[in-house]
N, C-alpha and C positions, 0 to 999 in steps of 0.2 A: 092779784098777787098769788105767786106759786106756793103750793102747800109745802110745808117742811117735811124733809125726808125723815122717816123713822129711823132710829138708831139700829145698827146691825145687831142681830142677835148673837150672843156669845154661844159657842158650841157647848152642848151638854157634856158634863164631866163624868156622867155615869150612864149606864146602859150597856146592854150586851153588844150592840153594834158599834160602839165607840172605838176609834182607832187607838193603838197603843201610844203612849206618851212619847216614845222615842222617834216617831215619824212626824211629830207635830211640826218640826222645823224644816222639813223638806219642801222644795218649791212645788207649787201646784202644777200638774201636767194637764194641759188643755185636752179636751176630747179629740181635736183634730190631730194633734201630735201623737196621741195615743193610737189613733187610727192608722197613721202613716207608719208607725213602728210595727204594728201588727202586720200590715201589708208587706213591709220589707222583710219581716221574718218569714212570712209565707212564701215570698219569692225565693228567699235563700233555701228554704226547705225543698222547694220545687226544683231548683237547680242542683241541689245535692242528689235528688233522685236521678238525675241525668247522668251521674257518674257511674257509667257502666264500662264493660270491658272494650266497647267500641267507641268510647268517648275520645275526643281529640286530646284532651289533657292526659288521659290514661295511655294513649299511644305515644305521646311524647315522653312520658315517664319510662315506658318500656324501652324506648330508644336511648334514653339517658342511662338506664341500667346496663345496656349492652355496649355503650360507647367507650367504656374504660377511661373516662375522663378523670382527672385528679379530683380529690375530695372538695377542694375549695371551689373548683369550677362546677362540680355537680351540685353543690349547695346553692350556688348563685342561679344556675339554670332551673333548679327546682322551685326557687322562689318566683321566677318569672313565669314558670308553668302555672303556679297557683294564681298569679296575677291574671294570666291569660284566661283562666277558667271562669273568672267573674266578669269578663268583658263580653260585650255583645259581639257576635261574629260579623256584624256589618260595620263596625266602627273602624276608622282609620288606624287607631292605636292597636287594634287587634291584629290587623294585617302586618303592621310594622313589627310588632313584638313576635309574631309567629315567624316572620322571615328571619329575624335575628336568632331565634332559638334554633331554627333549621340550619342556619350557617354554623352555629357552634357545635351542634350535634353532628354535622356533616364533616367536620375536621377529623383527620386521622389521629386518634389518641392511643394508638397501639402500644403494647408493652415493649420496653426497650431491653432486649436481651443482649448479653455480651457477644460482640461480633468477632468471629475468628475467620482468618483467611490465610492462605498460603502465599507467601511473597514470591516464591518461585513460580507459582501458577500465574500470579499477577504479572511478573516480568515476561513470562512466556506469551501471555495474551497481548501485552503491549507490543512486543516485537512482531507478532502476527498481524495485528490490526493496524499498526502505524510504523512506517519505514523511517529510519533515521532518528534524529533528535535524541541522541544518547544522553546528553546532559540533562534534558528536561525529564526523561524517563528516570534517570538516577535520582533527581531531586524528589519526584513523586514517590518513588519506592522508599526513600528515607522518611518522608512524611507519613506514609502508611505504616512503616515499622514502628515509629513512635506511637501512632494511634493504636496499634495492637498492643503494645506494652502498657500504655496508660491512657485510658480513654478520657479522663478528666483533665489531662494536662493541657495548658493553654497552648494552642497550636497557631501557627501563622496563617495568614490568608494567602492562598496560592493565586497568583495572577500570571497568566500566559500572555506575553506581549510579542507581537510579530506582525508582519505584513499580511494582507488578506490572502487567503488560500494556502496558508502554510501548515494547516492541520491542527489548529488550536481546538476546535470543537470536536474533531475526530479523535484527538488524544483524550479529551475529557469523556467522550463516549466509550473509548477503550478502557478507561479506568472503571467506569460503571459496569461494563461487561465482566472485567476481571473480578470485581467485588461481588457480582451478583445483585447489584442494585438497579433500580430504575433510573433512567436518565432523563433529564428535563432541562431545556434551555429557555431562558427568559431574556430577551433583549431589552435593554434600558436606554437605547438610543432615543433621544428626544424627550425623555422624562424631565420635566421642569419643576415639579412640585412634589414635596414629600408625601402629600396625600395619595399619590399614585402608588407609593410603596407602602405607606403606613395606613392608608384607608382614610375615609371621611366619616366624621362623627354622625350619629343618627339624627340629630336635629336638622342636619343639613338636607336640603332638598335632593341632592344627588348622592346621598349616603350609600356607600358600598365598601367592601373590604379592599385591601391593597393587593398588589400583584402577587406577593409572596404566598400569603395564606390562600388566595384564590387558586393559585397554581397547585398548592399541596392538596386542597380539597378535590380538585379535578383529577389528579393522578392517584389519589387514595392511599398515599404512603407518606410517612414522615421521616423516611431515611433514604432519600434519593441522592444521586450525584447531581447537584444543582449548579448549572452554568449560568452565570450572570454575564451576558454578552455586551460588548460595546460600552464599557464604563467610560471610555475616553469621549464619548458623545453625550454624556449627561448635560442637560441644559439648565440654565437658570436665568430667567428674564428680569429678575429684580422685583417683580410684582407678587411673587409667591415665595414660599419657604424653600430654602436650598435642600434638594434631596440627598446630598452627600451624607449628612448626619443620619438620616433614616436608613440609608444603605449600610452605613457602619454598624448601626444597631442590629441589622439583619445578619451580616457576615462575620462580625467580630465574636469569637467564642467567649470572650469575657463579658459580653453584654447581651447576647442573644438567648440566654437561658430563660429569661422571663420577658420575651418580646410581647408587647401589647399592641394589637391593632386597634386603631381609633374607632372602628365600627364595631368590632366584636367585644372590645373592653374586657377581655379575659387574657391572662398571661399564657403564652404558648412557648414551649421549649423548642428552639431551633438548633440546639447544639449537636443533635445527632445527624444533621445534614452535612454532607461533604460539599462545601462551596468551592467553586473554581471560577475565578473571574478572567475575563479576556479583554484585551485592548489591542488596537493597531499601533498607536503612537503613545508612548508613555508620557511625553511632555504635555499632552492634552488631558491627562487624568488629574483631578483636583489634588492639590498638595496635601490636604488633610487626609485624603484616602491613600496616597502614595506612602505616607509614613507608616501605615499599618500593613502594607503589602509585602509579600515575599515574591519578588519579581523573577519570573523565569523567562528568559529571552528565547523566542522561537525564530531562528534566522531563516532566511530564504534557502531554497533547495539549490544545490549545485547542478551543473549540467549532468554529471555522472549520476547523481541521485535521481534526477528526472528520468534518465534512461531506465534505471532499475524500476522506479515506480510505474512508469508507462507499461513496461513489459510484464510486471508482476501484478499490478492492480488495475490500472486505468483501462488498458486494452481488453483484458479478459472480462471485466465488468461491462464495458461498452458492448462487446460482442454478444453477451448474454441478454442485455436489455434490448438489443435490436434484432433478436431472433436469429443470430448467426452462430455458426459452430466455432469452436475454439481455434481451429486452424484455417478459417476462411480468409483472414487478412494477415499478410506477412510483411512487416516493415523492416527494411535493411537498416543497419546502423547509420548509414549516411542519410537515409530518409528521416530517421528519428532526430538526427542532429539538425537537419534543415527545418523540421517542424519546430524544434525547441528555439532555435536561434532567430528564425525569421517570422514565426507566427505566435510564439508563446514565450516572450522574453522576460515576463514578470517573475517575481520571486516565488509566487505560489503556483498552484496547479490548476486553478479553475479554467483559465484560458486554454491550457494544454488539454484538459478534459473535454472542453467544447470542440476543439479542433479534431480530436480523436473521434468524437461522436459525429462530427460532420462527415469524416471519412466512412464511418460505419453506415451512415444513412444512405450515402451514395451507393455503397456496395449492397445494402439491403434492397434498394431500388432495382439494381441490376439483377439480384437474385430473384426478386419477385416477377421479373420479366422473362425468367428462364435462363439467364446467364449464370451458370453454376460456377462457383469459385473452385479453388482458392485464388485470391488476387495477391500477387507479389509486387510491392510498390518500392520503387527506388526514388532517389532524389529528383530525378527528372519527371516523375509522375505526380509529385506533390502539388505543383501549381494547377494541374488540371482538376484536382479534387478540392483545393482550398482557395484557388484564385491567386492573384498577385501577393507577394509578401507584404505583411503589414509593418514589419520592422526592417530597417537597413542596419545590419550589424556594424558597430564601430570597429574600425581597424586602425592599427598603429600606422604612423607615417612611414612611407616607404624609404625615405632618405632623410638624412639630417638637414635641418634648415636653421638659418639664423633668425632668432626672435620667435621661434615656435617651440613650445614645450608641452609634454603630455602629462596630465595629472589624473588622479583617481577620485571619483566622487561616489558618495553614497546616495541612493535613492530608495523610495519605498519599495521599488520593484527589485532591489539588489544594488550591485555595483555597476559603474559604467566609466568609460573613459571621458576625460575632460581636456580638450585641446585649447590651448591659450595662444593667441596670436598677438604680436606687437609690431608696430612700425613707427618710424620717426620721419619727420619732414621739416623743412625750414618753417620757422614761425616764431612766436613770441613766448614760448615756455608754457603753453597750455597743455593740460593732460585730460584725456577723455577715456572713459571706461564704459563699454557697451556690452549688451547681451542679456538684458533684463536681470540686473544684478541687485542684491540686497545691500543694505547699509554696511553689514559686516564685511562683505566681499569687496566693496568700494574702499573701505578703510584698509583692507589687506593690500590693495593696489597702491595706495598712498605710502603705506609702510614699506612695501617692497622697493619702490622708487627711491625712497630716502636711504634704504639699506644699500642699494646698489651704488648710489653716489658716495656713500661712506666707505665702500670697498673699492673705490676707483684704483688705488695704488695696487691692491692685491690682484685685481683683474686687468691691470695695465690699460686702463681706459684713460685717455687724455681728458683733462678737465674741460677743454673747450668743446668736447663732444656733448655736454649737457646744456651748453648755451645756445640761445636762439633757435630752439627746435620745439616742435610740437610732438607729443607722444599720444599714441592711440593704442589702447589695449582692448581686445575683443575676445569674447567667449562665444563661440559658435552655438548653434541651436538656440537662437534668440527667443523662440516661442516658449521655452522652458524656464521658469524662474530659478534663479540660482542664488544661494546664500551660504554663509558658513566660513569659518577661518581655515579649513583644512587645505586650501589651495595656496597657502602662503609660500611654500617652497617652490611650487611650480611657477607662480607669478615671478618670483625673484629670479629663477633660472631663465625665464624668457627674457626679462629685461637685462640681465647680465649678458646674455647671448647677443642681444640687440646692440648694446653699446660697445661690447668688446669684439664684435664681429667673429665670435666663436660659435659654431653650430652646436645645437643640443642633440645628444644621441637620440635616434628615433626608436631604439629598443629599450629605453629606460623610462619608467614612470615614477611619479613621486607624489607623496601626500604628507601633510604635516603643517602645523601652524608655526609661524615665525614671528618672534618679538622684534622690537626695534633695535635691540642689541645683537640680533643674530641668533638668539637661542631658539632651538627647535622644540616645540611643545607637542605633547601627545594628543591624538585625536581618536575618534571612534570609527566604527564600521570597517575595521581592518579586514575581517574575513570576507565581506562582500567585495571590497576594493581589490583584494588579491585575486579573488576568483574572476573578477572582470579583467584584470591584467592577464591572467593565464588564458582566458577565453579568446582574447585578441592577439595572442602570440607574443606578448611582452614577457621577457624572462628575468628582468632586473627591476626591483622596486626599491626606491629610497624612502625611508620612513623614519619617524622619531625612534630613538634608541629605546625609549620607555615602552614602545608598542611592540617590541620583539616578542615580549611574553604572550601577546595575543595571537601569535601564530600557531599556538596550540590548538586553536579552533579551526585551523585550515586542514583539510584532509591531507594525509601523508602523500598520496599520489600527486597532488598539486605542489606541496611544499618541497618535495624532493627534486622537482624539475625547475625550480626557480632560485634566484639569488636575491637575498635581502640584505640591504645595507642600512644599518642603524646609525644615525648621526645625532649628536647633541648640539652642534653648532653648524650654521649654514656653510661656513668655510670648508667643512669636511665634505660637502656635497659637490662643490665645484669640480674637483678632479674627476669624480665619477660620472658627471653628466655633460660637461663641456669638452668639446673637441678642440684641437689647436685652431688658432685663428686662420681665417682664409687670407691668402696672399693675393692682393689686388694686382692684376697684371698691368704693366705699363703700356700705355698706348704707343704703338709703333708710329714713327714720324711718316707722315704722308708725303709722297713725292710732289714737288712744286709743279703746278700746272700752269702753263703759259697759254694765254689766249692769243691766237694769231688770226688776224683778219684776212680772210681769203678774198681774192679778186673774183668778182662775179663774171661769169662767161657770158658771151654774147647770147648764147641760146637761153641762158637763165634769164637775161634781161628782156628777151622777147616775151611778148605776151602770148598766151594761148590764142588759137584762132577764135574760140568762142568768146573770149574776153574782148578781142578786137571788134568782133561783130556787135557785141553789146555796147561798146563805147561808141561806134559809129551810129547805132541806132539812137542812143541817148543824144548825140549831137544834133541828128536830124529832127528829133523831137523839139529840141530847144529852138532851133531856127524857125520851125513852123509856129511855135508859140509866140516868137517875137514878131513875125509877120502879122 
């Protein structure tokens, strides 16, 4: 049997070494826990001794003091520096926290002083750096004037829209030069996730800041002219967050004063940045973004503007880059026209610049071999430098034809002619439209045919002309997709000419949408279409009456040489486009031809000698065979 345990002794209530009564209720601390606490305190004291002027944390605190970050950001970073001080340098958390602190301290937190600039100086720099585009420059100057008077005023988001190579980026670069700011361009084509703009949070394995703050840290300033390029090519695959909202948080002045990057997690003021957005096609920009934009259209250059830009900018710059003197290459006006029309027909200047550089390279090669210039080039010399023409210029028809009408089309490279052909043939009432057409243009053909049938009395077309015939409408250049309603007038004129036998004037082009009741509706791209007509020698253009106001965008030198006819109803266009009906010539009666049998002469009845010999030989062979 186990012995009984003796009862615990009660602590003595008297004596010098007795604890005070107030600590009698505290929990008892084990010797092990007391030892661990003492060791932890020793470790803390030892780490505090390492806090010298060369310490990592002290260095970060010095960078924080000189970074001029706002007070709330500085307090947050100071707490993270203290946390970093108690971490081991080999831990993963230490490296992650140190990288985050470096990113925040590396951002430009400079003071924002009131900006003053001279608008006359800005306009002068814009004119020197960028030729043409007067409307775009005027709108930019208005924006800067408001910015100078009131910096905190809610300002629109400028967006330059135009074909490639029309000078959108160069115009933004000229604005930066005029204001004395640094220029930076960030393309967002192909961005499919908002994390690429707003950054990824730190727990993520691929955590990193977004494009915007990363760019600002790299350039070292928070007041640049910031171009966001190709916003019409933003992507969204459905598996990630739409980047449109994040981009709005960046560029909208009402929302970007406290922009928070998901990686940095500190508010950053983007309102001091001058954002300029660019796009090639406005229809491809997300609708939620279009509602906030101040769209400035950058149209394509005219042939005259290309002449001036080539002589004033492209050719001198190309000569300097290729080591040639300013007068080594001389291009005649006819040679420049040939290069523009047959080698660089696009709305922008990039192809034209490449062709000029190709000419300079060949001349530089000659100069390196000892053939000293200057070289004077005419139109007959261009093919030897650039090879066969890459474009065949569209020309107007040389003479009026029945069933053929000339229209005007808008393309990303500018305006162009659109010839429409139509024929009819006996058949069962079938109608065919070819030329790689879209649904809208096919419907325009259907509407034009119905409209012509309803105007049969006006056009003096007999009703039997529509019966038991097949109709074929063709749009040449079948390799190019075509769509849009602006060919309505031209299609109707071609069909009216076909059924009334009245030729269409070859020196008249038309554009405009037509309703089923014959109403002519306005269309776009008037400037480009008029320039295409002028380039090909057409002097008369029929267009919707509501589009006559758009002729203000056409240069005076072009507008004064042409005649514009505005119509509200299609019936008004027939007298201006259709010529009198062709008179079919009556067939002359053919004289009666009598067939008289002639007597065969004796000589004719005689067989030739060779035939007689052949016959005798055949008879002899037959006789021998019988034997």
